[in-house]
C-alpha positions as a LaTeX table, in Angstrom:
\begin{tabular}{lrrr}
\hline
Residue & $x$ (\AA) & $y$ (\AA) & $z$ (\AA) \\
\hline
Met1 & 3.52 & 10.08 & 16.25 \\
Leu2 & 1.69 & 6.97 & 13.94 \\
Phe3 & $-1.60$ & 6.09 & 15.78 \\
Asp4 & $-2.98$ & 2.21 & 14.45 \\
Asp5 & $-4.77$ & 3.91 & 11.88 \\
Thr6 & $-2.27$ & 5.59 & 9.83 \\
Tyr7 & 0.60 & 3.69 & 8.25 \\
Lys8 & 3.55 & 4.98 & 4.84 \\
Thr9 & 3.83 & 4.60 & 1.70 \\
Ile10 & 4.77 & 5.55 & $-1.61$ \\
Thr11 & 3.08 & 8.52 & $-3.96$ \\
Lys12 & 4.37 & 7.46 & $-7.28$ \\
Gln13 & 7.43 & 5.37 & $-9.37$ \\
Ser14 & 10.64 & 5.55 & $-9.07$ \\
Glu15 & 13.93 & 4.61 & $-9.99$ \\
Gly16 & 17.43 & 3.71 & $-8.41$ \\
Leu17 & 20.89 & 2.37 & $-9.81$ \\
Phe18 & 23.53 & 0.69 & $-8.30$ \\
Lys19 & 26.86 & $-0.44$ & $-10.24$ \\
Asp20 & 29.45 & $-3.43$ & $-8.99$ \\
Lys21 & 32.15 & $-4.69$ & $-11.28$ \\
Gly22 & 30.14 & $-4.44$ & $-14.35$ \\
Ser23 & 27.07 & $-5.21$ & $-12.54$ \\
Arg24 & 23.57 & $-3.03$ & $-12.62$ \\
Phe25 & 21.15 & $-3.49$ & $-10.45$ \\
Ile26 & 18.09 & $-1.32$ & $-11.39$ \\
Ala27 & 15.74 & $-0.85$ & $-8.59$ \\
Lys28 & 11.70 & 0.13 & $-9.40$ \\
Thr29 & 8.73 & 0.99 & $-7.15$ \\
Phe30 & 5.22 & 0.82 & $-7.43$ \\
Pro31 & 2.59 & 2.09 & $-4.83$ \\
Val32 & 0.35 & $-1.52$ & $-5.22$ \\
Thr33 & $-2.70$ & $-2.16$ & $-3.37$ \\
Asn34 & $-3.12$ & $-6.67$ & $-4.16$ \\
Glu35 & $-1.61$ & $-9.46$ & $-4.95$ \\
Lys36 & $-3.37$ & $-9.16$ & $-8.78$ \\
Glu37 & $-1.34$ & $-5.75$ & $-9.28$ \\
Ile38 & 1.76 & $-7.04$ & $-8.76$ \\
Lys39 & 1.89 & $-10.27$ & $-10.95$ \\
Glu40 & 0.98 & $-7.75$ & $-13.55$ \\
Ile41 & 3.99 & $-5.41$ & $-13.43$ \\
Leu42 & 6.03 & $-8.50$ & $-12.42$ \\
His43 & 4.76 & $-9.93$ & $-15.92$ \\
Asp44 & 5.65 & $-6.95$ & $-17.45$ \\
Leu45 & 9.08 & $-6.11$ & $-16.42$ \\
Arg46 & 10.25 & $-9.52$ & $-17.40$ \\
Lys47 & 8.72 & $-8.78$ & $-20.77$ \\
Gln48 & 10.57 & $-5.04$ & $-20.92$ \\
Tyr49 & 13.32 & $-6.78$ & $-19.34$ \\
His50 & 13.93 & $-10.17$ & $-21.05$ \\
Asp51 & 17.27 & $-10.41$ & $-21.41$ \\
Ala52 & 18.12 & $-9.42$ & $-17.49$ \\
Arg53 & 19.84 & $-12.24$ & $-15.14$ \\
His54 & 17.69 & $-11.82$ & $-12.40$ \\
His55 & 14.25 & $-10.18$ & $-11.24$ \\
Cys56 & 14.12 & $-9.87$ & $-7.06$ \\
Phe57 & 11.90 & $-8.62$ & $-4.82$ \\
Ala58 & 9.74 & $-7.98$ & $-2.08$ \\
Tyr59 & 6.24 & $-6.86$ & $-1.52$ \\
Ile60 & 3.97 & $-5.23$ & 1.68 \\
Leu61 & 0.36 & $-5.26$ & 2.06 \\
Gly62 & $-2.66$ & $-3.52$ & 4.10 \\
Ala63 & $-2.24$ & $-1.23$ & 6.89 \\
Asp64 & $-1.12$ & $-4.31$ & 9.41 \\
Lys65 & 1.71 & $-5.38$ & 6.87 \\
Ile66 & 0.52 & $-8.71$ & 7.36 \\
Ala67 & 1.08 & $-9.66$ & 4.03 \\
Tyr68 & 4.56 & $-9.73$ & 2.23 \\
Arg69 & 6.38 & $-11.58$ & 0.05 \\
Val70 & 10.31 & $-11.93$ & $-0.72$ \\
Asn71 & 11.69 & $-13.26$ & $-3.95$ \\
Asp72 & 15.72 & $-14.27$ & $-4.34$ \\
Asp73 & 15.03 & $-15.04$ & $-8.66$ \\
Gly74 & 17.94 & $-17.13$ & $-8.45$ \\
Glu75 & 20.59 & $-15.17$ & $-6.40$ \\
Pro76 & 21.97 & $-16.66$ & $-2.99$ \\
Ser77 & 18.76 & $-17.32$ & $-0.56$ \\
Gly78 & 18.86 & $-14.21$ & 1.81 \\
Thr79 & 20.45 & $-11.67$ & $-0.46$ \\
Ala80 & 18.31 & $-9.80$ & $-2.59$ \\
Gly81 & 14.92 & $-10.57$ & $-1.63$ \\
Lys82 & 15.33 & $-10.08$ & 1.76 \\
Thr83 & 17.38 & $-7.28$ & 1.66 \\
Ile84 & 15.09 & $-5.46$ & $-0.35$ \\
Tyr85 & 12.23 & $-6.32$ & 2.56 \\
Arg86 & 14.60 & $-5.26$ & 5.41 \\
Gln87 & 14.48 & $-1.40$ & 3.59 \\
Leu88 & 11.30 & $-1.47$ & 3.21 \\
Leu89 & 10.53 & $-2.28$ & 7.04 \\
Ser90 & 13.29 & 0.67 & 7.74 \\
Tyr91 & 11.11 & 3.09 & 5.82 \\
Glu92 & 7.98 & 1.83 & 7.77 \\
Leu93 & 6.65 & 1.41 & 4.27 \\
Thr94 & 3.40 & $-0.73$ & 2.83 \\
Asn95 & 1.13 & $-0.88$ & $-0.03$ \\
Ile96 & 4.65 & $-1.09$ & $-1.79$ \\
Leu97 & 6.41 & $-3.27$ & $-4.31$ \\
Ile98 & 10.42 & $-2.84$ & $-5.18$ \\
Val99 & 11.81 & $-4.77$ & $-7.83$ \\
Val100 & 15.44 & $-5.26$ & $-8.55$ \\
Ile101 & 16.56 & $-5.93$ & $-11.95$ \\
Arg102 & 20.33 & $-7.39$ & $-12.36$ \\
Tyr103 & 22.46 & $-7.60$ & $-15.21$ \\
Phe104 & 25.23 & $-9.78$ & $-14.51$ \\
Gly105 & 28.53 & $-8.27$ & $-15.76$ \\
Gly106 & 30.60 & $-11.26$ & $-15.45$ \\
Thr107 & 32.41 & $-10.95$ & $-11.75$ \\
Lys108 & 31.00 & $-12.25$ & $-8.98$ \\
Leu109 & 29.97 & $-9.95$ & $-6.05$ \\
Gly110 & 30.00 & $-12.41$ & $-2.98$ \\
Ile111 & 27.37 & $-12.45$ & $-0.49$ \\
Pro112 & 28.07 & $-9.16$ & 1.41 \\
Gly113 & 28.58 & $-7.72$ & $-1.78$ \\
Leu114 & 24.97 & $-8.67$ & $-3.18$ \\
Ile115 & 23.76 & $-7.37$ & 0.04 \\
Asn116 & 25.01 & $-4.01$ & $-0.53$ \\
Ala117 & 24.11 & $-3.96$ & $-4.10$ \\
Tyr118 & 20.47 & $-4.82$ & $-3.68$ \\
Lys119 & 20.22 & $-2.69$ & $-0.50$ \\
Ser120 & 22.01 & 0.37 & $-2.31$ \\
Ala121 & 19.83 & 0.05 & $-5.52$ \\
Thr122 & 16.73 & $-0.14$ & $-3.50$ \\
Lys123 & 17.62 & 2.34 & $-1.11$ \\
Asp124 & 18.33 & 4.90 & $-4.00$ \\
Ala125 & 14.62 & 4.09 & $-5.50$ \\
Leu126 & 13.20 & 5.10 & $-2.40$ \\
Glu127 & 15.01 & 8.52 & $-1.50$ \\
Lys128 & 13.79 & 9.40 & $-5.19$ \\
Asn129 & 9.97 & 9.10 & $-3.78$ \\
Glu130 & 7.87 & 10.52 & $-2.14$ \\
Ile131 & 6.79 & 9.18 & 1.47 \\
Ile132 & 3.34 & 10.02 & 2.35 \\
Ile133 & 1.33 & 8.99 & 5.85 \\
Lys134 & $-2.60$ & 8.02 & 4.57 \\
Thr135 & $-5.43$ & 7.31 & 7.19 \\
Val136 & $-7.00$ & 3.89 & 6.89 \\
Lys137 & $-11.28$ & 4.93 & 6.59 \\
Asp138 & $-13.85$ & 2.39 & 6.93 \\
Ile139 & $-17.29$ & 2.34 & 4.19 \\
Tyr140 & $-20.39$ & 2.21 & 5.56 \\
Gln141 & $-24.13$ & 2.37 & 4.00 \\
Ile142 & $-27.12$ & 3.65 & 6.08 \\
Asp143 & $-30.61$ & 3.36 & 5.28 \\
Tyr144 & $-33.37$ & 5.59 & 6.79 \\
Asp145 & $-36.45$ & 7.02 & 6.57 \\
Tyr146 & $-36.89$ & 10.60 & 5.32 \\
Ser147 & $-38.32$ & 11.62 & 7.96 \\
Val148 & $-34.83$ & 11.51 & 10.20 \\
Met149 & $-33.03$ & 13.19 & 7.60 \\
Asn150 & $-32.07$ & 16.38 & 9.44 \\
Asn151 & $-30.79$ & 13.92 & 12.60 \\
Val152 & $-28.43$ & 12.18 & 10.11 \\
Met153 & $-27.32$ & 15.30 & 8.48 \\
Lys154 & $-26.34$ & 16.77 & 11.80 \\
Ile155 & $-24.27$ & 13.87 & 12.68 \\
Ile156 & $-22.55$ & 13.68 & 9.28 \\
Lys157 & $-21.80$ & 17.43 & 9.69 \\
Asp158 & $-20.91$ & 17.37 & 13.43 \\
Glu159 & $-18.17$ & 14.51 & 12.67 \\
Lys160 & $-17.34$ & 16.16 & 8.95 \\
Leu161 & $-17.86$ & 12.77 & 7.17 \\
Glu162 & $-17.26$ & 12.21 & 3.31 \\
Gln163 & $-19.99$ & 11.29 & 1.76 \\
Ile164 & $-19.06$ & 9.00 & $-1.18$ \\
Glu165 & $-22.71$ & 7.75 & $-2.63$ \\
Thr166 & $-26.38$ & 9.80 & $-1.79$ \\
Asp167 & $-29.81$ & 8.79 & $-2.72$ \\
Phe168 & $-32.76$ & 10.87 & $-1.00$ \\
Gln169 & $-35.90$ & 9.50 & $-1.85$ \\
Leu170 & $-38.71$ & 8.32 & 0.58 \\
Lys171 & $-36.42$ & 6.01 & 1.54 \\
Cys172 & $-32.58$ & 7.86 & 1.89 \\
Lys173 & $-29.01$ & 5.61 & 1.32 \\
Ile174 & $-25.78$ & 7.38 & 2.08 \\
Val175 & $-22.52$ & 5.75 & 1.50 \\
Phe176 & $-19.75$ & 8.00 & 3.64 \\
Ser177 & $-16.39$ & 7.03 & 5.16 \\
Val178 & $-14.79$ & 7.53 & 8.49 \\
Arg179 & $-11.48$ & 7.05 & 10.02 \\
Lys180 & $-11.27$ & 4.03 & 12.12 \\
Ser181 & $-10.02$ & 5.21 & 15.05 \\
Tyr182 & $-13.38$ & 6.94 & 15.23 \\
Thr183 & $-15.38$ & 4.06 & 13.60 \\
Asn184 & $-17.08$ & 3.10 & 17.16 \\
Arg185 & $-18.26$ & 6.40 & 18.07 \\
Ile186 & $-19.94$ & 7.04 & 14.47 \\
Tyr187 & $-21.91$ & 3.86 & 14.47 \\
Glu188 & $-22.84$ & 4.29 & 18.19 \\
Arg189 & $-24.14$ & 8.03 & 16.97 \\
Phe190 & $-25.80$ & 6.26 & 14.02 \\
Cys191 & $-27.69$ & 3.37 & 15.97 \\
Lys192 & $-29.67$ & 5.75 & 17.91 \\
Val193 & $-31.52$ & 7.38 & 15.19 \\
Asp194 & $-35.51$ & 5.44 & 14.92 \\
Gly195 & $-35.08$ & 3.31 & 12.25 \\
Leu196 & $-31.91$ & 3.79 & 10.53 \\
Lys197 & $-29.92$ & 0.51 & 9.42 \\
Ile198 & $-26.02$ & 0.72 & 9.14 \\
Lys199 & $-24.11$ & $-1.50$ & 7.10 \\
Phe200 & $-20.19$ & $-1.57$ & 7.12 \\
Leu201 & $-19.12$ & $-2.07$ & 3.41 \\
Arg202 & $-15.10$ & $-2.10$ & 3.39 \\
Thr203 & $-11.58$ & $-0.57$ & 5.07 \\
Val204 & $-9.69$ & 0.69 & 2.24 \\
\hline
\end{tabular}
């Protein structure tokens, strides 16, 4: 069962292929986390496959899957980008980019043929990848006096928190990560420690 703070994504790059009436559809998958990465990948692929007719793609970003985009790159509307996107949805994936590069074979495939080609190439690439479930984590920083170190470390040990950065002086600092669904409980425990300050940094 998937909870609100988990999501499915891929672990690596992979490639799929579909051929029909001389046209070749090369699907390439990439694990991504932001639009800057995506732009660089698209730029590199256009240079590498500069002689291809189309570079159609779809991507989804974030655990909430709100950020997404589809692009038909000159193919009939709805045949390519949306077809790729629907495959991502059917596999419940995010933080992923798929680009399908088409070399035209001289024979038009028609709308049903194009949809089948982009779907088949995308599916082939996904089936050659590894899909994993990842957990959404919040990163926090706590600052406190050395005198309350025992109280702080007890919470960290009890809750099995991952320490990312530590600095133990008269004034101490720890940066830690916590599973998003546990955040409220951890936050409240730290707030009860005398003089401790807790600050949210980011979500990963």
